[in-house]
A tleap script that builds the chain and sets N, CA, C and O, in Angstrom:
source leaprc.protein.ff14SB
mol = sequence {
  NMET ASP LYS ILE TYR ILE ARG ASP LEU MET
  VAL ARG CYS ILE VAL GLY ILE ASN ASP ASP
  GLU ARG THR ASN ARG GLN ASP VAL LEU PHE
  ASN ILE ALA LEU SER VAL ASP LEU ALA PRO
  ALA GLY ALA SER ASP ASP PHE GLU ASP THR
  VAL ASP TYR ARG ALA ILE LYS LYS GLU ILE
  MET ALA MET ALA GLU GLY SER SER PHE PHE
  LEU ILE GLU ALA LEU ALA GLU ARG THR ALA
  GLY LEU CYS LEU ALA ARG GLU GLY VAL LYS
  LYS VAL ARG VAL THR VAL ASP LYS PRO GLY
  ALA LEU ARG PHE ALA SER SER VAL ALA VAL
  GLU ILE GLU ARG GLU CLYS
}
set mol.1.N position { 18.053 34.318 45.674 }
set mol.1.CA position { 16.971 33.883 44.785 }
set mol.1.C position { 17.404 34.140 43.342 }
set mol.1.O position { 18.012 35.166 43.035 }
set mol.2.N position { 17.082 33.204 42.479 }
set mol.2.CA position { 17.381 33.340 41.052 }
set mol.2.C position { 16.475 34.401 40.437 }
set mol.2.O position { 15.433 34.750 40.992 }
set mol.3.N position { 16.897 34.907 39.276 }
set mol.3.CA position { 16.111 35.966 38.632 }
set mol.3.C position { 16.010 35.751 37.127 }
set mol.3.O position { 16.926 35.245 36.479 }
set mol.4.N position { 14.872 36.152 36.605 }
set mol.4.CA position { 14.662 36.295 35.166 }
set mol.4.C position { 14.453 37.779 34.926 }
set mol.4.O position { 13.651 38.417 35.608 }
set mol.5.N position { 15.178 38.331 33.951 }
set mol.5.CA position { 15.068 39.755 33.633 }
set mol.5.C position { 14.366 39.953 32.295 }
set mol.5.O position { 14.654 39.261 31.319 }
set mol.6.N position { 13.463 40.886 32.268 }
set mol.6.CA position { 12.898 41.395 31.014 }
set mol.6.C position { 13.396 42.830 30.935 }
set mol.6.O position { 12.993 43.684 31.724 }
set mol.7.N position { 14.279 43.085 29.973 }
set mol.7.CA position { 14.955 44.384 29.916 }
set mol.7.C position { 14.489 45.210 28.725 }
set mol.7.O position { 14.301 44.707 27.617 }
set mol.8.N position { 14.313 46.488 28.997 }
set mol.8.CA position { 14.049 47.481 27.945 }
set mol.8.C position { 12.846 47.125 27.075 }
set mol.8.O position { 12.911 47.208 25.848 }
set mol.9.N position { 11.760 46.733 27.714 }
set mol.9.CA position { 10.508 46.453 27.006 }
set mol.9.C position { 9.810 47.781 26.726 }
set mol.9.O position { 9.335 48.446 27.647 }
set mol.10.N position { 9.749 48.164 25.455 }
set mol.10.CA position { 9.163 49.445 25.060 }
set mol.10.C position { 7.705 49.237 24.676 }
set mol.10.O position { 7.377 48.382 23.853 }
set mol.11.N position { 6.841 50.032 25.288 }
set mol.11.CA position { 5.408 49.966 25.015 }
set mol.11.C position { 4.902 51.386 24.796 }
set mol.11.O position { 5.334 52.315 25.479 }
set mol.12.N position { 3.989 51.554 23.848 }
set mol.12.CA position { 3.361 52.860 23.613 }
set mol.12.C position { 1.998 52.846 24.284 }
set mol.12.O position { 1.150 52.002 23.992 }
set mol.13.N position { 1.804 53.804 25.198 }
set mol.13.CA position { 0.550 53.816 25.947 }
set mol.13.C position { 0.179 55.234 26.371 }
set mol.13.O position { 0.976 56.167 26.274 }
set mol.14.N position { -1.040 55.360 26.837 }
set mol.14.CA position { -1.530 56.626 27.393 }
set mol.14.C position { -1.163 56.640 28.872 }
set mol.14.O position { -1.611 55.784 29.636 }
set mol.15.N position { -0.350 57.611 29.273 }
set mol.15.CA position { 0.000 57.767 30.685 }
set mol.15.C position { 0.430 59.210 30.926 }
set mol.15.O position { 1.276 59.747 30.211 }
set mol.16.N position { -0.162 59.826 31.938 }
set mol.16.CA position { 0.192 61.200 32.270 }
set mol.16.C position { -1.024 62.011 32.659 }
set mol.16.O position { -2.161 61.548 32.567 }
set mol.17.N position { -0.760 63.236 33.098 }
set mol.17.CA position { -1.843 64.100 33.575 }
set mol.17.C position { -2.127 65.276 32.653 }
set mol.17.O position { -3.193 65.885 32.743 }
set mol.18.N position { -1.195 65.604 31.771 }
set mol.18.CA position { -1.402 66.736 30.865 }
set mol.18.C position { -2.331 66.357 29.716 }
set mol.18.O position { -2.444 65.184 29.361 }
set mol.19.N position { -2.995 67.361 29.136 }
set mol.19.CA position { -3.963 67.109 28.064 }
set mol.19.C position { -3.365 66.303 26.920 }
set mol.19.O position { -3.984 65.346 26.454 }
set mol.20.N position { -2.168 66.672 26.456 }
set mol.20.CA position { -1.565 65.944 25.340 }
set mol.20.C position { -1.199 64.518 25.737 }
set mol.20.O position { -1.221 63.624 24.891 }
set mol.21.N position { -0.864 64.286 26.997 }
set mol.21.CA position { -0.546 62.940 27.469 }
set mol.21.C position { -1.796 62.061 27.555 }
set mol.21.O position { -1.697 60.834 27.512 }
set mol.22.N position { -2.955 62.676 27.673 }
set mol.22.CA position { -4.202 61.932 27.770 }
set mol.22.C position { -4.725 61.508 26.398 }
set mol.22.O position { -5.606 60.654 26.304 }
set mol.23.N position { -4.179 62.111 25.327 }
set mol.23.CA position { -4.667 61.793 23.980 }
set mol.23.C position { -3.613 61.148 23.089 }
set mol.23.O position { -3.962 60.461 22.129 }
set mol.24.N position { -2.341 61.351 23.384 }
set mol.24.CA position { -1.263 60.824 22.540 }
set mol.24.C position { -0.485 59.731 23.267 }
set mol.24.O position { -0.058 59.899 24.410 }
set mol.25.N position { -0.314 58.612 22.574 }
set mol.25.CA position { 0.473 57.517 23.152 }
set mol.25.C position { 1.939 57.936 23.246 }
set mol.25.O position { 2.464 58.640 22.383 }
set mol.26.N position { 2.579 57.482 24.318 }
set mol.26.CA position { 3.984 57.784 24.556 }
set mol.26.C position { 4.758 56.496 24.768 }
set mol.26.O position { 4.199 55.480 25.180 }
set mol.27.N position { 6.042 56.551 24.483 }
set mol.27.CA position { 6.905 55.413 24.770 }
set mol.27.C position { 7.135 55.319 26.269 }
set mol.27.O position { 7.444 56.312 26.928 }
set mol.28.N position { 6.980 54.119 26.796 }
set mol.28.CA position { 7.279 53.830 28.192 }
set mol.28.C position { 8.161 52.587 28.190 }
set mol.28.O position { 7.898 51.625 27.469 }
set mol.29.N position { 9.201 52.620 28.999 }
set mol.29.CA position { 10.179 51.546 29.039 }
set mol.29.C position { 10.044 50.773 30.346 }
set mol.29.O position { 10.062 51.360 31.428 }
set mol.30.N position { 9.911 49.460 30.237 }
set mol.30.CA position { 9.793 48.590 31.408 }
set mol.30.C position { 11.076 47.784 31.580 }
set mol.30.O position { 11.642 47.283 30.609 }
set mol.31.N position { 11.523 47.668 32.817 }
set mol.31.CA position { 12.572 46.733 33.195 }
set mol.31.C position { 12.049 45.957 34.393 }
set mol.31.O position { 11.620 46.532 35.393 }
set mol.32.N position { 12.096 44.637 34.266 }
set mol.32.CA position { 11.448 43.771 35.244 }
set mol.32.C position { 12.420 42.683 35.675 }
set mol.32.O position { 13.090 42.070 34.845 }
set mol.33.N position { 12.490 42.449 36.982 }
set mol.33.CA position { 13.269 41.342 37.534 }
set mol.33.C position { 12.310 40.433 38.293 }
set mol.33.O position { 11.688 40.844 39.272 }
set mol.34.N position { 12.201 39.208 37.832 }
set mol.34.CA position { 11.325 38.208 38.448 }
set mol.34.C position { 12.168 37.292 39.324 }
set mol.34.O position { 13.089 36.643 38.827 }
set mol.35.N position { 11.873 37.228 40.604 }
set mol.35.CA position { 12.577 36.310 41.501 }
set mol.35.C position { 11.866 34.967 41.472 }
set mol.35.O position { 10.702 34.844 41.853 }
set mol.36.N position { 12.602 33.965 41.008 }
set mol.36.CA position { 12.045 32.621 40.824 }
set mol.36.C position { 13.109 31.582 41.176 }
set mol.36.O position { 14.292 31.907 41.281 }
set mol.37.N position { 12.690 30.355 41.352 }
set mol.37.CA position { 13.623 29.248 41.545 }
set mol.37.C position { 13.893 28.632 40.176 }
set mol.37.O position { 13.030 27.966 39.604 }
set mol.38.N position { 15.092 28.860 39.659 }
set mol.38.CA position { 15.437 28.354 38.330 }
set mol.38.C position { 16.118 26.986 38.366 }
set mol.38.O position { 16.418 26.422 37.313 }
set mol.39.N position { 16.365 26.449 39.553 }
set mol.39.CA position { 17.052 25.163 39.659 }
set mol.39.C position { 16.318 24.031 38.934 }
set mol.39.O position { 16.963 23.265 38.217 }
set mol.40.N position { 15.001 23.892 39.090 }
set mol.40.CA position { 14.322 22.806 38.379 }
set mol.40.C position { 14.480 22.902 36.855 }
set mol.40.O position { 14.748 21.895 36.201 }
set mol.41.N position { 14.320 24.082 36.297 }
set mol.41.CA position { 14.460 24.251 34.844 }
set mol.41.C position { 15.905 24.041 34.408 }
set mol.41.O position { 16.166 23.469 33.350 }
set mol.42.N position { 16.843 24.509 35.234 }
set mol.42.CA position { 18.255 24.308 34.907 }
set mol.42.C position { 18.634 22.842 34.880 }
set mol.42.O position { 19.449 22.423 34.059 }
set mol.43.N position { 18.050 22.063 35.772 }
set mol.43.CA position { 18.352 20.633 35.844 }
set mol.43.C position { 17.648 19.837 34.755 }
set mol.43.O position { 18.214 18.891 34.207 }
set mol.44.N position { 16.411 20.220 34.439 }
set mol.44.CA position { 15.607 19.415 33.506 }
set mol.44.C position { 15.697 19.872 32.058 }
set mol.44.O position { 15.471 19.080 31.143 }
set mol.45.N position { 16.024 21.145 31.840 }
set mol.45.CA position { 15.995 21.744 30.502 }
set mol.45.C position { 14.599 21.629 29.886 }
set mol.45.O position { 14.451 21.464 28.675 }
set mol.46.N position { 13.579 21.721 30.745 }
set mol.46.CA position { 12.191 21.570 30.325 }
set mol.46.C position { 11.451 22.886 30.536 }
set mol.46.O position { 11.465 23.448 31.631 }
set mol.47.N position { 10.806 23.370 29.478 }
set mol.47.CA position { 10.062 24.631 29.520 }
set mol.47.C position { 8.994 24.639 30.604 }
set mol.47.O position { 8.696 25.691 31.169 }
set mol.48.N position { 8.422 23.494 30.896 }
set mol.48.CA position { 7.366 23.387 31.909 }
set mol.48.C position { 7.875 23.698 33.317 }
set mol.48.O position { 7.079 23.952 34.221 }
set mol.49.N position { 9.192 23.681 33.509 }
set mol.49.CA position { 9.774 23.898 34.834 }
set mol.49.C position { 10.228 25.337 35.076 }
set mol.49.O position { 10.891 25.618 36.075 }
set mol.50.N position { 9.877 26.239 34.177 }
set mol.50.CA position { 10.267 27.637 34.353 }
set mol.50.C position { 9.051 28.545 34.227 }
set mol.50.O position { 7.944 28.083 33.951 }
set mol.51.N position { 9.265 29.822 34.428 }
set mol.51.CA position { 8.212 30.829 34.280 }
set mol.51.C position { 8.177 31.259 32.817 }
set mol.51.O position { 9.221 31.534 32.225 }
set mol.52.N position { 7.006 31.316 32.245 }
set mol.52.CA position { 6.844 31.692 30.836 }
set mol.52.C position { 6.965 33.211 30.697 }
set mol.52.O position { 5.969 33.933 30.751 }
set mol.53.N position { 8.189 33.678 30.518 }
set mol.53.CA position { 8.420 35.124 30.452 }
set mol.53.C position { 7.916 35.733 29.154 }
set mol.53.O position { 7.656 36.935 29.098 }
set mol.54.N position { 7.776 34.936 28.122 }
set mol.54.CA position { 7.167 35.454 26.888 }
set mol.54.C position { 5.697 35.802 27.136 }
set mol.54.O position { 5.215 36.838 26.678 }
set mol.55.N position { 4.996 34.944 27.853 }
set mol.55.CA position { 3.589 35.206 28.185 }
set mol.55.C position { 3.465 36.425 29.094 }
set mol.55.O position { 2.537 37.219 28.944 }
set mol.56.N position { 4.394 36.577 30.034 }
set mol.56.CA position { 4.379 37.752 30.914 }
set mol.56.C position { 4.578 39.015 30.091 }
set mol.56.O position { 3.883 40.009 30.303 }
set mol.57.N position { 5.510 38.986 29.163 }
set mol.57.CA position { 5.756 40.145 28.296 }
set mol.57.C position { 4.504 40.516 27.516 }
set mol.57.O position { 4.139 41.689 27.447 }
set mol.58.N position { 3.850 39.531 26.935 }
set mol.58.CA position { 2.625 39.791 26.168 }
set mol.58.C position { 1.523 40.372 27.050 }
set mol.58.O position { 0.798 41.274 26.629 }
set mol.59.N position { 1.400 39.859 28.265 }
set mol.59.CA position { 0.369 40.335 29.184 }
set mol.59.C position { 0.632 41.787 29.603 }
set mol.59.O position { -0.295 42.594 29.681 }
set mol.60.N position { 1.887 42.109 29.868 }
set mol.60.CA position { 2.249 43.485 30.227 }
set mol.60.C position { 1.957 44.425 29.065 }
set mol.60.O position { 1.385 45.497 29.263 }
set mol.61.N position { 2.342 44.033 27.861 }
set mol.61.CA position { 2.108 44.883 26.689 }
set mol.61.C position { 0.617 45.113 26.471 }
set mol.61.O position { 0.196 46.244 26.229 }
set mol.62.N position { -0.180 44.062 26.554 }
set mol.62.CA position { -1.628 44.194 26.346 }
set mol.62.C position { -2.252 45.092 27.410 }
set mol.62.O position { -3.096 45.933 27.100 }
set mol.63.N position { -1.841 44.915 28.656 }
set mol.63.CA position { -2.377 45.737 29.738 }
set mol.63.C position { -2.014 47.201 29.526 }
set mol.63.O position { -2.880 48.073 29.598 }
set mol.64.N position { -0.742 47.474 29.267 }
set mol.64.CA position { -0.282 48.863 29.131 }
set mol.64.C position { -0.894 49.538 27.906 }
set mol.64.O position { -1.342 50.682 27.985 }
set mol.65.N position { -0.913 48.836 26.779 }
set mol.65.CA position { -1.454 49.427 25.549 }
set mol.65.C position { -2.950 49.696 25.659 }
set mol.65.O position { -3.465 50.599 25.001 }
set mol.66.N position { -3.647 48.929 26.478 }
set mol.66.CA position { -5.084 49.105 26.629 }
set mol.66.C position { -5.486 49.977 27.806 }
set mol.66.O position { -6.671 50.104 28.113 }
set mol.67.N position { -4.512 50.574 28.459 }
set mol.67.CA position { -4.794 51.350 29.670 }
set mol.67.C position { -4.689 52.848 29.415 }
set mol.67.O position { -4.299 53.286 28.333 }
set mol.68.N position { -5.041 53.614 30.424 }
set mol.68.CA position { -4.845 55.072 30.382 }
set mol.68.C position { -4.607 55.565 31.808 }
set mol.68.O position { -5.458 56.229 32.400 }
set mol.69.N position { -3.445 55.232 32.342 }
set mol.69.CA position { -3.078 55.630 33.698 }
set mol.69.C position { -2.700 57.104 33.741 }
set mol.69.O position { -2.207 57.661 32.760 }
set mol.70.N position { -2.933 57.717 34.873 }
set mol.70.CA position { -2.457 59.071 35.111 }
set mol.70.C position { -1.007 59.046 35.595 }
set mol.70.O position { -0.230 59.946 35.277 }
set mol.71.N position { -0.644 58.023 36.360 }
set mol.71.CA position { 0.670 57.968 36.996 }
set mol.71.C position { 1.446 56.718 36.593 }
set mol.71.O position { 0.875 55.635 36.467 }
set mol.72.N position { 2.765 56.881 36.392 }
set mol.72.CA position { 3.600 55.706 36.136 }
set mol.72.C position { 3.694 54.846 37.398 }
set mol.72.O position { 3.987 53.653 37.309 }
set mol.73.N position { 3.451 55.433 38.561 }
set mol.73.CA position { 3.409 54.653 39.795 }
set mol.73.C position { 2.303 53.599 39.727 }
set mol.73.O position { 2.512 52.452 40.123 }
set mol.74.N position { 1.145 53.981 39.233 }
set mol.74.CA position { 0.023 53.041 39.105 }
set mol.74.C position { 0.307 51.997 38.029 }
set mol.74.O position { -0.049 50.829 38.186 }
set mol.75.N position { 0.940 52.411 36.947 }
set mol.75.CA position { 1.317 51.475 35.882 }
set mol.75.C position { 2.307 50.439 36.418 }
set mol.75.O position { 2.199 49.256 36.095 }
set mol.76.N position { 3.259 50.873 37.224 }
set mol.76.CA position { 4.219 49.947 37.829 }
set mol.76.C position { 3.518 48.973 38.777 }
set mol.76.O position { 3.822 47.780 38.789 }
set mol.77.N position { 2.588 49.485 39.562 }
set mol.77.CA position { 1.861 48.634 40.519 }
set mol.77.C position { 1.049 47.560 39.798 }
set mol.77.O position { 1.060 46.396 40.200 }
set mol.78.N position { 0.355 47.943 38.746 }
set mol.78.CA position { -0.434 46.968 37.979 }
set mol.78.C position { 0.484 45.921 37.346 }
set mol.78.O position { 0.152 44.736 37.318 }
set mol.79.N position { 1.628 46.357 36.844 }
set mol.79.CA position { 2.596 45.442 36.237 }
set mol.79.C position { 3.108 44.439 37.266 }
set mol.79.O position { 3.207 43.247 36.978 }
set mol.80.N position { 3.429 44.915 38.450 }
set mol.80.CA position { 3.897 44.020 39.512 }
set mol.80.C position { 2.833 42.983 39.851 }
set mol.80.O position { 3.148 41.811 40.058 }
set mol.81.N position { 1.588 43.407 39.908 }
set mol.81.CA position { 0.493 42.483 40.196 }
set mol.81.C position { 0.351 41.394 39.149 }
set mol.81.O position { 0.110 40.233 39.482 }
set mol.82.N position { 0.500 41.767 37.876 }
set mol.82.CA position { 0.438 40.771 36.802 }
set mol.82.C position { 1.546 39.735 36.956 }
set mol.82.O position { 1.321 38.537 36.786 }
set mol.83.N position { 2.733 40.210 37.277 }
set mol.83.CA position { 3.872 39.301 37.420 }
set mol.83.C position { 3.693 38.360 38.606 }
set mol.83.O position { 3.956 37.163 38.499 }
set mol.84.N position { 3.248 38.900 39.730 }
set mol.84.CA position { 3.083 38.078 40.929 }
set mol.84.C position { 1.934 37.081 40.808 }
set mol.84.O position { 1.885 36.099 41.549 }
set mol.85.N position { 1.021 37.324 39.889 }
set mol.85.CA position { -0.082 36.385 39.667 }
set mol.85.C position { 0.396 35.100 38.996 }
set mol.85.O position { -0.310 34.092 39.004 }
set mol.86.N position { 1.578 35.135 38.423 }
set mol.86.CA position { 2.137 33.959 37.747 }
set mol.86.C position { 2.701 32.970 38.754 }
set mol.86.O position { 3.389 33.350 39.701 }
set mol.87.N position { 2.402 31.707 38.536 }
set mol.87.CA position { 2.943 30.656 39.391 }
set mol.87.C position { 4.468 30.656 39.292 }
set mol.87.O position { 5.035 30.741 38.203 }
set mol.88.N position { 5.105 30.559 40.433 }
set mol.88.CA position { 6.561 30.484 40.470 }
set mol.88.C position { 7.253 31.811 40.727 }
set mol.88.O position { 8.413 31.829 41.137 }
set mol.89.N position { 6.562 32.926 40.493 }
set mol.89.CA position { 7.162 34.240 40.743 }
set mol.89.C position { 6.956 34.574 42.218 }
set mol.89.O position { 5.825 34.709 42.686 }
set mol.90.N position { 8.059 34.703 42.938 }
set mol.90.CA position { 7.999 34.956 44.381 }
set mol.90.C position { 8.061 36.452 44.699 }
set mol.90.O position { 7.464 36.922 45.667 }
set mol.91.N position { 8.789 37.181 43.868 }
set mol.91.CA position { 9.030 38.601 44.102 }
set mol.91.C position { 9.288 39.241 42.744 }
set mol.91.O position { 9.745 38.579 41.812 }
set mol.92.N position { 8.991 40.531 42.640 }
set mol.92.CA position { 9.223 41.233 41.382 }
set mol.92.C position { 9.722 42.646 41.669 }
set mol.92.O position { 9.283 43.300 42.615 }
set mol.93.N position { 10.640 43.093 40.838 }
set mol.93.CA position { 11.067 44.489 40.845 }
set mol.93.C position { 10.706 45.060 39.479 }
set mol.93.O position { 11.102 44.519 38.446 }
set mol.94.N position { 9.957 46.148 39.481 }
set mol.94.CA position { 9.487 46.770 38.243 }
set mol.94.C position { 9.992 48.201 38.188 }
set mol.94.O position { 9.810 48.972 39.130 }
set mol.95.N position { 10.625 48.549 37.080 }
set mol.95.CA position { 10.995 49.933 36.802 }
set mol.95.C position { 10.213 50.374 35.579 }
set mol.95.O position { 10.237 49.710 34.542 }
set mol.96.N position { 9.522 51.492 35.703 }
set mol.96.CA position { 8.811 52.092 34.577 }
set mol.96.C position { 9.469 53.438 34.317 }
set mol.96.O position { 9.531 54.299 35.195 }
set mol.97.N position { 9.953 53.600 33.109 }
set mol.97.CA position { 10.727 54.762 32.701 }
set mol.97.C position { 9.952 55.504 31.617 }
set mol.97.O position { 9.545 54.909 30.619 }
set mol.98.N position { 9.751 56.792 31.815 }
set mol.98.CA position { 8.999 57.607 30.855 }
set mol.98.C position { 9.951 58.637 30.230 }
set mol.98.O position { 10.171 59.707 30.798 }
set mol.99.N position { 10.513 58.309 29.063 }
set mol.99.CA position { 11.449 59.228 28.412 }
set mol.99.C position { 10.781 60.557 28.058 }
set mol.99.O position { 9.625 60.598 27.639 }
set mol.100.N position { 11.534 61.636 28.237 }
set mol.100.CA position { 11.048 62.953 27.844 }
set mol.100.C position { 9.973 63.535 28.734 }
set mol.100.O position { 9.332 64.515 28.353 }
set mol.101.N position { 9.754 62.967 29.905 }
set mol.101.CA position { 8.679 63.452 30.779 }
set mol.101.C position { 8.984 64.824 31.377 }
set mol.101.O position { 8.074 65.606 31.651 }
set mol.102.N position { 10.257 65.106 31.576 }
set mol.102.CA position { 10.665 66.395 32.136 }
set mol.102.C position { 11.656 67.091 31.211 }
set mol.102.O position { 12.565 66.467 30.665 }
set mol.103.N position { 11.465 68.363 31.052 }
set mol.103.CA position { 12.405 69.158 30.268 }
set mol.103.C position { 13.771 69.125 30.962 }
set mol.103.O position { 13.857 69.227 32.186 }
set mol.104.N position { 14.811 68.984 30.183 }
set mol.104.CA position { 16.205 68.942 30.639 }
set mol.104.C position { 16.576 67.638 31.350 }
set mol.104.O position { 17.663 67.534 31.917 }
set mol.105.N position { 15.695 66.658 31.325 }
set mol.105.CA position { 15.999 65.335 31.880 }
set mol.105.C position { 15.690 64.291 30.814 }
set mol.105.O position { 14.718 64.426 30.071 }
set mol.106.N position { 16.510 63.260 30.739 }
set mol.106.CA position { 16.265 62.240 29.714 }
set mol.106.C position { 14.990 61.450 29.992 }
set mol.106.O position { 14.318 61.002 29.063 }
set mol.107.N position { 14.658 61.281 31.271 }
set mol.107.CA position { 13.449 60.535 31.606 }
set mol.107.C position { 13.112 60.713 33.083 }
set mol.107.O position { 13.879 61.278 33.863 }
set mol.108.N position { 11.941 60.209 33.430 }
set mol.108.CA position { 11.523 60.053 34.824 }
set mol.108.C position { 11.178 58.581 34.987 }
set mol.108.O position { 10.554 57.984 34.110 }
set mol.109.N position { 11.586 57.995 36.111 }
set mol.109.CA position { 11.316 56.575 36.329 }
set mol.109.C position { 10.889 56.334 37.770 }
set mol.109.O position { 11.254 57.071 38.686 }
set mol.110.N position { 10.103 55.278 37.938 }
set mol.110.CA position { 9.786 54.770 39.275 }
set mol.110.C position { 10.207 53.309 39.323 }
set mol.110.O position { 10.183 52.608 38.312 }
set mol.111.N position { 10.590 52.864 40.505 }
set mol.111.CA position { 10.948 51.464 40.702 }
set mol.111.C position { 10.268 50.979 41.969 }
set mol.111.O position { 10.347 51.617 43.019 }
set mol.112.N position { 9.597 49.837 41.855 }
set mol.112.CA position { 8.930 49.249 43.016 }
set mol.112.C position { 9.332 47.787 43.141 }
set mol.112.O position { 9.702 47.150 42.154 }
set mol.113.N position { 9.258 47.263 44.350 }
set mol.113.CA position { 9.451 45.839 44.617 }
set mol.113.C position { 8.243 45.337 45.381 }
set mol.113.O position { 7.794 45.955 46.346 }
set mol.114.N position { 7.731 44.212 44.935 }
set mol.114.CA position { 6.591 43.587 45.601 }
set mol.114.C position { 6.861 42.087 45.704 }
set mol.114.O position { 7.556 41.513 44.867 }
set mol.115.N position { 6.309 41.468 46.730 }
set mol.115.CA position { 6.450 40.016 46.852 }
set mol.115.C position { 5.170 39.397 47.380 }
set mol.115.O position { 4.327 40.068 47.974 }
set mol.116.N position { 5.049 38.101 47.148 }
set mol.116.CA position { 3.863 37.368 47.599 }
set mol.116.C position { 3.900 37.209 49.093 }
set mol.116.O position { 2.990 36.618 49.673 }
savepdb mol mol.pdb
quit
């Protein structure tokens, strides 16, 4: 299956269980792989024949910035649902990376795969 990647999408949002995480926005990094059929768009060179990844990016940013999840697992699940709601997306892999979440580690991340 063909893929469209959205790499290193940085969003500032409320996510976490500690008091400071509930009041201060933190950087969260998204990496998304959308499984789609790119053959029609490749043949036609027509925007109407592909998945609008700019719109997906905007939707993810709006959702994350307006949310207050306790867990990055839930943030990843909601992100996967948004992607799968788009016509043409058959499967999605979402990685949500939270830099600085653990002392002595650069980040903590979760990765999920969901399909229609």
